[in-house]
DRENDO-1510 file (C-alpha; in Angstrom, 1 decimal, always signed):
<recs>
REC; n; res; u; v; w
REC; 1; MET; +0.0; +0.0; +0.0 .
REC; 2; SER; +1.4; +3.4; -0.8 .
REC; 3; ALA; +0.3; +6.8; +0.4 .
REC; 4; THR; +1.0; +10.3; -0.9 .
REC; 5; ILE; +2.0; +12.9; +1.6 .
REC; 6; ILE; +0.3; +16.2; +0.9 .
REC; 7; SER; +2.0; +18.2; +3.5 .
REC; 8; ASP; +4.5; +17.3; +6.2 .
REC; 9; PRO; +4.3; +19.4; +9.4 .
REC; 10; MET; +7.9; +18.5; +10.1 .
REC; 11; GLY; +9.2; +20.2; +6.9 .
REC; 12; GLY; +9.7; +17.1; +4.7 .
REC; 13; LEU; +8.3; +18.9; +1.7 .
REC; 14; SER; +9.4; +22.4; +0.7 .
REC; 15; ALA; +6.7; +25.0; +0.3 .
REC; 16; PRO; +6.6; +24.9; -3.5 .
REC; 17; GLU; +6.4; +21.1; -3.5 .
REC; 18; SER; +3.6; +21.0; -0.9 .
REC; 19; GLN; +1.6; +23.6; -2.8 .
REC; 20; ALA; +2.0; +21.6; -6.0 .
REC; 21; ALA; +1.0; +18.3; -4.4 .
REC; 22; ALA; -2.0; +19.7; -2.6 .
REC; 23; PRO; -4.6; +21.4; -4.9 .
REC; 24; LYS; -6.0; +24.6; -3.3 .
REC; 25; LEU; -9.6; +24.0; -2.3 .
REC; 26; ASN; -11.9; +26.7; -1.3 .
REC; 27; PRO; -14.0; +25.1; +1.5 .
REC; 28; GLN; -16.9; +27.4; +0.9 .
REC; 29; SER; -17.2; +26.3; -2.8 .
REC; 30; GLU; -17.1; +22.6; -1.8 .
REC; 31; ILE; -20.1; +22.7; +0.4 .
REC; 32; GLU; -23.6; +22.9; -0.9 .
REC; 33; PHE; -27.0; +22.7; +0.7 .
REC; 34; ALA; -29.2; +19.8; -0.4 .
REC; 35; LYS; -32.9; +19.6; +0.5 .
REC; 36; CYS; -34.5; +16.2; +0.9 .
REC; 37; GLU; -37.3; +15.7; -1.6 .
REC; 38; CYS; -39.3; +13.7; +0.9 .
REC; 39; CYS; -39.2; +15.5; +4.3 .
REC; 40; GLY; -37.6; +18.8; +3.3 .
REC; 41; LEU; -34.6; +18.5; +5.7 .
REC; 42; THR; -31.7; +20.6; +4.5 .
REC; 43; GLU; -28.1; +19.3; +4.9 .
REC; 44; GLU; -24.7; +20.6; +4.0 .
REC; 45; CYS; -23.0; +18.2; +1.6 .
REC; 46; THR; -20.2; +18.0; -0.9 .
REC; 47; PRO; -21.2; +17.8; -4.5 .
REC; 48; ALA; -19.7; +14.3; -4.8 .
REC; 49; TYR; -21.9; +13.1; -1.9 .
REC; 50; ILE; -25.0; +14.7; -3.4 .
REC; 51; GLU; -24.3; +13.0; -6.8 .
REC; 52; ASN; -23.8; +9.6; -5.0 .
REC; 53; VAL; -27.1; +9.9; -3.2 .
REC; 54; ARG; -28.9; +10.9; -6.4 .
REC; 55; GLU; -27.5; +7.9; -8.2 .
REC; 56; ARG; -28.7; +5.5; -5.5 .
REC; 57; ASN; -32.2; +7.1; -5.4 .
REC; 58; LEU; -33.1; +7.4; -9.1 .
REC; 59; GLY; -32.1; +11.1; -9.4 .
REC; 60; HIS; -33.8; +12.2; -6.1 .
REC; 61; TRP; -31.8; +13.7; -3.2 .
REC; 62; ILE; -33.1; +11.9; -0.1 .
REC; 63; CYS; -31.7; +12.4; +3.4 .
REC; 64; GLY; -30.4; +9.4; +5.4 .
REC; 65; LEU; -33.5; +9.0; +7.6 .
REC; 66; CYS; -35.9; +8.9; +4.6 .
REC; 67; SER; -33.5; +6.6; +2.8 .
REC; 68; GLU; -33.7; +4.2; +5.8 .
REC; 69; ALA; -37.5; +4.5; +5.7 .
REC; 70; ILE; -37.5; +3.6; +2.0 .
REC; 71; LYS; -35.3; +0.6; +2.6 .
REC; 72; ASP; -37.7; -0.5; +5.4 .
REC; 73; GLU; -40.7; +0.0; +3.0 .
REC; 74; ILE; -39.0; -2.4; +0.5 .
REC; 75; LEU; -38.2; -5.0; +3.2 .
REC; 76; ARG; -41.5; -5.1; +5.0 .
REC; 77; SER; -43.7; -5.1; +1.9 .
REC; 78; GLU; -45.6; -8.4; +1.3 .
REC; 79; ARG; -45.0; -8.2; -2.4 .
REC; 80; LEU; -41.9; -7.3; -4.4 .
REC; 81; VAL; -41.6; -3.5; -4.4 .
REC; 82; SER; -39.3; -1.6; -6.6 .
REC; 83; THR; -37.1; +1.2; -5.3 .
REC; 84; GLU; -39.2; +3.6; -7.4 .
REC; 85; GLU; -42.4; +2.5; -5.9 .
REC; 86; ALA; -41.0; +2.7; -2.3 .
REC; 87; ILE; -39.7; +6.2; -3.0 .
REC; 88; ALA; -43.1; +7.3; -4.3 .
REC; 89; THR; -44.9; +5.7; -1.3 .
REC; 90; HIS; -42.6; +7.4; +1.2 .
REC; 91; MET; -42.9; +10.8; -0.6 .
REC; 92; ASN; -46.7; +10.5; -0.5 .
REC; 93; PHE; -46.6; +9.7; +3.2 .
REC; 94; CYS; -44.4; +12.7; +3.9 .
REC; 95; GLN; -46.6; +15.0; +1.9 .
REC; 96; LYS; -49.7; +13.8; +3.8 .
REC; 97; PHE; -47.9; +14.2; +7.1 .
REC; 98; LYS; -46.8; +17.7; +6.3 .
REC; 99; ALA; -50.3; +18.7; +5.1 .
REC; 100; SER; -52.0; +17.4; +8.2 .
REC; 101; GLY; -50.4; +20.1; +10.4 .
REC; 102; PRO; -49.9; +19.9; +14.1 .
REC; 103; PRO; -52.5; +18.2; +16.3 .
REC; 104; LEU; -55.2; +20.3; +18.0 .
REC; 105; ASN; -54.2; +19.2; +21.5 .
REC; 106; PRO; -50.7; +17.9; +21.6 .
REC; 107; THR; -51.0; +16.4; +25.1 .
REC; 108; ILE; -54.0; +14.2; +24.1 .
REC; 109; HIS; -52.2; +13.3; +20.9 .
REC; 110; LEU; -49.1; +12.1; +22.8 .
REC; 111; ILE; -51.2; +10.1; +25.3 .
REC; 112; SER; -53.1; +8.5; +22.4 .
REC; 113; ALA; -49.8; +7.6; +20.7 .
REC; 114; VAL; -48.3; +6.1; +23.9 .
REC; 115; ARG; -51.5; +4.1; +24.4 .
REC; 116; GLN; -51.3; +2.7; +20.9 .
REC; 117; ILE; -47.6; +1.7; +21.4 .
REC; 118; LEU; -48.5; +0.0; +24.7 .
REC; 119; ARG; -51.4; -1.9; +23.2 .
REC; 120; ARG; -49.2; -3.1; +20.3 .
REC; 121; SER; -46.5; -4.2; +22.6 .
REC; 122; LEU; -48.8; -6.0; +25.0 .
REC; 123; ASP; -50.7; -7.7; +22.2 .
REC; 124; SER; -47.6; -8.8; +20.3 .
REC; 125; PRO; -46.2; -12.3; +21.1 .
REC; 126; ARG; -43.1; -12.3; +23.3 .
REC; 127; ALA; -39.8; -13.9; +22.1 .
REC; 128; SER; -38.8; -16.9; +24.0 .
REC; 129; SER; -35.3; -15.6; +24.4 .
REC; 130; SER; -36.2; -13.0; +27.0 .
REC; 131; THR; -33.6; -12.3; +29.7 .
REC; 132; PRO; -34.2; -13.9; +33.1 .
REC; 133; THR; -34.6; -10.4; +34.7 .
REC; 134; SER; -37.3; -9.4; +32.3 .
REC; 135; PRO; -40.6; -8.5; +34.0 .
REC; 136; MET; -42.4; -11.0; +31.7 .
REC; 137; ARG; -40.4; -13.9; +33.2 .
REC; 138; ILE; -40.6; -13.2; +36.9 .
REC; 139; GLY; -43.0; -15.7; +38.4 .
REC; 140; GLY; -44.1; -16.9; +35.0 .
REC; 141; ARG; -46.7; -14.3; +34.4 .
REC; 142; PRO; -46.8; -10.9; +32.7 .
REC; 143; GLY; -45.3; -8.0; +34.7 .
REC; 144; LEU; -47.8; -5.5; +33.2 .
REC; 145; THR; -51.4; -6.3; +33.5 .
REC; 146; ARG; -54.2; -3.9; +32.5 .
REC; 147; SER; -57.1; -3.5; +35.0 .
REC; 148; GLY; -58.6; -0.5; +33.5 .
REC; 149; SER; -57.9; +2.9; +32.1 .
REC; 150; CYS; -56.9; +5.9; +34.1 .
REC; 151; PHE; -58.4; +8.1; +31.5 .
REC; 152; PRO; -61.8; +6.7; +30.5 .
REC; 153; ALA; -62.7; +9.9; +28.5 .
REC; 154; LEU; -59.6; +9.5; +26.4 .
REC; 155; THR; -59.8; +5.8; +25.7 .
REC; 156; GLY; -63.5; +5.5; +25.3 .
REC; 157; VAL; -63.6; +2.8; +28.0 .
REC; 158; GLU; -65.9; +3.6; +30.9 .
</recs>
């Protein structure tokens, strides 16, 4: 393996040699702002990175988070989904999300979201490889049991 030394702080290259070996780059001209075509996130990137991302995403500049969501869309689909279909699905989702605006009452919205997460986690089957200190395994019965709702007006249960 060989490496080229661009500049040696100990003075191994003379000033004219180091200037000839290292092209002068203006850091300001090497950074560009790229806006995600899905979520609208703006990032500072080099032109080479922007081009690389566009090549991978059929000409679209997509941020890393949206890229992961698109990969997940492809993997969890029950049928074979092309990258183009997954990008279109994710872009549609992002547009609907942005158009919906903020919730009228953020506190109730948060409580509802946490309730949904808890219901899904309690309804889903547990893996048999739980650790011995897991609340599910102590005494052979579930650690969290539901006796009723603390907020009957929010859950619709009375």
